[in-house]
N, C-alpha and C positions, 0 to 999 in steps of 0.2 A: 619467147614462144615455145621453146623446148619444155619449160616448166608447165605450161598449160597442157601440152600434149601428154606429158607424164601424169599430170593430175586427171585428165580425162581417162587415160588408160587405167590408172588406179581405181577410179570410180567404177568403170565398166568391169574391172576384175573383181571387185568387191560384190557388185551386183550379181555377177555370174556365180560367184562362190555362194552367195546367199540363196539364189535359185536352186542351185544343185543340192544344197543342204536342205532346203525346204521340201524337196521332192523325195528325200530318203524315208523309207517306210520300215516299220517294225515287221519282222518276219513271224510266220507261224501264228497268226492271229485267229485262224479258223477254229471254231468251237469256243472261243473265249466268251465269257460271261459279261453282259453289259445290262445295266438297270436304267430305265428311262421313265421319267414321271411326265404326267400330262399327255397321255397318248390317245386320248378320245378324238381329237382333231388337230389341225394345223401341223407345226413343225414336228412335234412329237409323234403323231401318227405316221406322217411321211418317214421320219427316222426309223421307227420300228419295222416298217415294211422293208425299207432299203437295207437296213443292217441284218435283218433275217435272211434276205436274198443273198447277202454277201458271206453267210456262214456264221455269223455270231449267234450266240445262245442268248436270245433277248427276254428280259423280264420286262414287260411293258405294264406300267401302272395306269389305270383309268379311274376317273372320278365316278363314271356311271356304268351300270351293267350293260346298257345299250352300246356304249362306246367300246366295251371289251369284247362283246359278241361280235360286233361288226369287224373289229380288227382281227379277231381270231378266225373269222370266216374267210378272210383273204391272205392269210399268212401260213407258214408251215407249222407242222406239229411241234417242231422244235421251240417255236416262240410260246411263252407262257404269259398270260395276263393275270393281273391281280388288281382288286379294287383298293384304291388309296386316296384319302383325303388328307393333303399334307398339313391341314389344320389340326388334325387329330393325333396327339402325341402317342397314345396308346396303339392306334393303328400302325403307325411308323414303326414302332418297336416290334410289333407283331410280324410285319412284312420283313424287316430286317432279320428277324430270327428265322423265318421261312427261307430267305435267300441264303442265309449262312448254311442252313441245312442242305440246300440245293448245290451250293458251289463247293462245300466241304473244304478240303486243304488248298484247293487251287485258287481260292479267293475270287474277287471281282475285279475284272479288268477295267470296266468303265462305268462311271455313274454320269448320267446326262440329267442335270436338274433343269427341266423344261417348264414344269407346271407353273401357271401364272394367270393373274387376272389384271384387268385394266382398273375396275372400279370407277366411281364417279369422277369426271373430269370437269371441273368448274373453279371459278374464282374462290379463294380461300374463305372469304366471308359468306359464301353461300353454304358452307359445309359444316358439319359437326364432327366430333371425334370419330363417331362410328364409320363415316365415309373414309376416314384415313386408316382406320384399324384393319379392315378386311384385306386390302391390297398388301399392307405390311405383313399380316399374318401368313398369308399365302406366299407372296413373292420372296420375302426375306426370311421370316421366322420358320416357315415350313421348309424352305431351302436348307437353311442351316441345320434343322433338326434331322432332316433326311441324311445330309452329309455326315453329321456327328455319328448317326446310328450305322451308317455304311462304312465308315472310315476304317475300321479294323480290317475289313474284307478287302478294301482297296490297297491298304499298306501291305497286306499279305501277297497280293499279286503285283505290287509295285506298278499299279495301274494309273488311270487317268480320271480326273474330275472335270466335267464340263458344265459350267454354269451359263444358262442363257439369261443375260442381263438385257440391255437395251441401249441405244444411243441416248435414251432418256436417263441413263445412269451417269452420263456426262454433262447434260444439258437439260434443265427443267423447262419445258415449253409452256406449262400452265399449272394451275393448282390441282390439288388431289393427292391421294396416297401412293399413286403409281410411281412417281418420280422419287420421292424420299425412299420408297422400298428398293428401287433400282440403284440409287446412290449407295444404299446400304449393301446391296449384293456386290457392287464393285469393291467396296471396302473389305467385305469379308473375303472375296476372291483374292485380293492381293496379300492379305495377311496369311490366308491358307496356303497360297502358293509358296510363300517363304518358309512357312512351318513345316511343309511336307517335303521340301527340296532334299533334306538330309535323309528321307526315307525312299527316295527314288520315285515318289509320286508327282505326276505333272498336273498342274491345276490351269485351266483355260477359261477365258470369259469371252462369250459371244455377244456382240452388240448390234443386233438388227436395228435397221431404220424402220420405216412404216411398211409392213407387209400385209398383204390381204389374208386375214385369218379371222376366226371368230372373235377373237380378242379385240381386233381393231376395226370391227364393223362400224362404219361411220353412222349409219341409221340407228343402231343400238345406242351408241355413245351419246348421240343428240337426243334421243328419247329419254334416257336417264337424266340428261341435263335439263330437259324440259319440265320433267316431273319435279326436280329440285327448284327450278325457276317458279313454278306454279305454287310452291309451298313458302316461298320467301315472304318475309313481312313486308308490308307496303312501304315502309321507310327505306329498306334496301332497294326494292324495285324502282322507287323514286330517284335514288342515288345513281342508278345504272341507266335509267330511261326505260320507258315501256317498250320502245322498239329494239332495245338492245339485243334481246335473245334472237329475233329473227335475222338482224344484220350480222350478228356473231356467227349464227348457223350458216349463212351464206358464205361468209369468209372461210370458216372452217372446211366447208364442203369444197370450195375452190383449192385451198391448199392440200387436202387430202388427194384430189385428182392429180395434181402436179407431183406429189411426193410418193404415191402409192406403188409399191412393187408388187406386181401380180404373180410372179413365179417365186414360189417359197423354197425352191430346191437349193439355192445358194446357201441358205442357212444350214441345211441338212449337209451339204458339202463341207461346210466349215466344221460341223460336228465330226464328220467322218476324218477330216484332216487331223483334228485334235485327238482322235482316238488311235489313228493308225501311223501318224508321222513319227519319225524317230525324234524329230525336234519340233514339236508343236508350238505355236505361237502363244504368248501370254494373252493377247487381245485379238479378237477377229472383229473387224468392222464390216458389216454387210449391207448391201443395198446401195443403190445410186445415190439416193437422198443422203444416206448417212456419210458416204464417202466424199461427195462433192459439197455438202452444205453443212449438215449438223456436226460432223466431226471436226472439220476445219473451224466452224463457228465456236466450238467448245473450247478451243485453245486461243481464241482472241481475247483482248481485254473486254472487261465487263461492260464498258460504255457502248462498244460495238455490238455485243450481244443483245443488250437492252434495246438499243436503237432498232435493230433488225426485228427482233421479235415482237416488240411493241407496235411496229408497223402492220403486223397481221392482227392486231386487236381493234375492236370497236371503241371509239371514244365513249366514255361514260358521261351521263347528263351532268354530273357534278363537275367534270373538267371544263365544261363550258362557262 
């Protein structure tokens, strides 16, 4: 009996120590420079506004002029916007040069790689290589390229790199380029974290579940999928069955309603913790769906993963 009491007290003590350590903050961060990609909408847009209010000197990169103007209109004069397409290597170099001139000897405290797209989400035999290329170019290659160009400034400040990945970087729910790109982000994040440890740079990955943003708009995703379905050769449509698309759309809509997190602020709170905590976490799993289902499922044997994920798919005509 005494053994179990001591074991319980030991576990409680470790948990209390971890919680206390998790709450410790870096001091004197007001006025520090941070660079955020993908600030037109969603996580990046909210993060730019919140970090601006908290006293950071924010460089917010936007894809469109409209996004940049709208953000600038609701933030302080201290926040600066810049147009950046992370697929454009020359643009990344120019922006990095501009940031270097702005931060000078202080360096860049934080880099938040948030820019991303979903791309077509459909069975692999419906897609061609271009459907895979764009999500990988934006979500993975663009993220790596921005990081490489900003890395000297981060090392100078002994700062933080925060990569917005996805729970889809742990578990692939369906076909398309999104999931390979996020698995790649996780691999890059882990290797970068180990490479930068000697320089005092901390590297974190945020793994959101399904949140209500422009990227995860169910209507947009199904519309893109319908366009692909309508272009399929008759032979493939016959293999899946003429009613496959409608039945699949209904199932996906039902799953989306169950899993969707409407409040996106928890993701930004994780960004803030990664940038301000004395001991940031290597991985942040965010969203009730991610914590209660996707993340635990990703750690289970593959036959359990396949069984549960395939239950949410419509049977093909050929399987009959």
